[in-house]
C-alpha positions as CSV (number, residue, x, y, z in Angstrom):
1,M,-67.0,40.8,31.9
2,P,-69.4,40.6,28.7
3,R,-67.6,42.2,25.6
4,F,-70.7,42.0,23.1
5,D,-74.1,40.7,23.7
6,V,-75.4,39.5,20.0
7,E,-79.2,39.1,20.7
8,E,-79.2,42.6,22.4
9,F,-77.4,44.1,19.7
10,R,-80.2,42.7,17.5
11,R,-82.7,44.0,19.2
12,E,-81.6,47.4,19.6
13,R,-80.4,47.6,16.1
14,A,-83.9,46.7,14.6
15,R,-85.5,49.0,17.0
16,M,-83.6,51.9,16.4
17,N,-83.8,51.2,12.3
18,E,-87.2,51.3,12.8
19,A,-87.2,54.7,14.3
20,I,-85.0,56.1,12.0
21,L,-86.7,54.8,8.4
22,G,-90.2,55.8,10.3
23,E,-89.0,59.4,9.8
24,K,-89.3,58.9,6.2
25,H,-86.1,60.9,5.0
26,L,-85.3,60.2,1.2
27,G,-81.8,60.6,1.6
28,I,-82.0,58.1,4.6
29,A,-83.9,55.4,2.9
30,R,-82.0,55.7,-0.2
31,F,-78.7,54.9,1.7
32,W,-80.3,52.1,3.4
33,A,-81.8,50.5,0.2
34,L,-78.1,51.1,-1.5
35,D,-76.4,49.6,1.3
36,S,-78.9,46.6,1.4
37,R,-78.1,46.0,-2.6
38,A,-74.4,46.1,-2.2
39,Y,-74.6,42.6,-0.5
40,E,-76.8,40.9,-3.0
41,P,-75.2,38.4,-4.9
42,G,-73.9,39.7,-8.2
43,A,-70.2,39.0,-9.6
44,L,-69.5,37.8,-6.3
45,D,-71.8,35.9,-4.1
46,A,-73.1,37.0,-0.7
47,K,-70.3,34.9,1.3
48,T,-67.7,37.0,0.1
49,K,-69.3,39.9,0.2
50,E,-70.5,39.7,3.9
51,L,-66.6,38.4,4.4
52,L,-65.6,41.8,2.6
53,G,-67.8,43.6,4.6
54,L,-66.4,42.1,7.5
55,V,-62.8,42.7,6.7
56,A,-63.7,46.5,6.0
57,S,-65.6,47.3,9.6
58,T,-62.8,45.5,11.4
59,V,-60.1,47.8,9.5
60,L,-62.5,50.8,10.1
61,R,-62.7,49.9,13.7
62,C,-66.8,49.7,14.2
63,N,-68.0,46.7,16.5
64,D,-71.6,47.3,15.6
65,C,-70.6,46.2,12.0
66,I,-68.2,43.6,13.0
67,A,-71.0,42.1,14.9
68,Y,-73.3,42.6,11.7
69,H,-71.2,41.0,9.3
70,L,-70.5,38.1,11.3
71,D,-74.0,37.8,12.1
72,Q,-74.7,37.6,8.1
73,C,-71.7,35.6,7.6
74,H,-73.2,32.9,10.0
75,T,-76.5,33.2,8.1
76,V,-74.9,32.5,4.5
77,G,-72.9,29.8,5.9
78,A,-69.4,31.2,6.2
79,S,-67.2,28.5,8.4
80,K,-65.3,29.6,11.2
81,E,-62.1,29.0,9.3
82,E,-63.3,31.6,7.0
83,L,-64.0,34.0,9.1
84,L,-60.3,33.6,10.9
85,D,-59.0,34.1,7.3
86,A,-61.0,37.2,6.6
87,L,-60.1,38.5,10.1
88,N,-56.3,37.8,9.3
89,V,-56.3,40.0,6.1
90,A,-58.3,42.7,8.2
91,L,-55.2,42.3,11.0
92,V,-52.4,42.5,8.3
93,V,-54.4,45.9,6.7
94,G,-55.3,47.4,9.5
95,G,-52.2,46.7,12.0
96,S,-52.4,46.0,15.5
97,I,-55.0,48.8,16.3
98,T,-57.3,46.3,15.1
99,I,-56.7,43.5,17.7
100,P,-59.2,45.0,20.2
101,H,-61.8,44.7,17.5
102,L,-60.8,41.0,17.0
103,R,-61.4,40.4,20.1
104,V,-65.1,41.4,20.1
105,A,-65.2,39.7,16.7
106,W,-64.3,36.2,18.5
107,D,-66.9,37.2,21.4
108,V,-69.5,37.5,18.6
109,V,-68.4,34.2,16.8
110,G,-68.4,32.1,20.1
111,Q,-71.7,33.4,20.6
112,L,-73.1,32.9,16.9
113,Y,-71.3,29.2,16.1
114,D,-71.0,27.8,19.6
115,G,-73.7,28.9,21.5
116,K,-71.8,30.8,23.8
117,K,-73.0,33.5,26.5
118,P,-71.2,36.7,25.8
119,G,-67.7,36.9,27.1
120,E,-67.6,33.1,27.4
121,L,-64.8,32.1,25.3
122,P,-65.6,30.0,22.1
123,A,-64.2,26.4,21.3
124,H,-61.1,26.1,19.5
125,G,-61.0,24.4,16.0
126,H,-64.5,23.6,15.6
127,S,-66.0,24.8,12.2
128,H,-70.1,25.6,11.7
């Protein structure tokens, strides 16, 4: 059974973001802007910041956030090896309770990097 469908996630995320931001609430709009700016290159490059976001999202056990940061990591050129290192840090920090979220993460990686369908296992040892 598919665990996480990246394409459906992208569509639903965009639809709901538009609906929420369309309400023109100042506090929500400010937070959205703050969140976006946090991942812009600065002392740390965008890839490093996205990998940090991936680790934090995994430790906090948010599958939507994990998928978002994996999508962004893919966009900024992170390799599967870099993702594995980041997920390893998340596992060490977050403990065994993060293992189900690592499974979701690897399903998303298979879709992004290997063109797999949701739930289909990614290939081993291939980098982006």
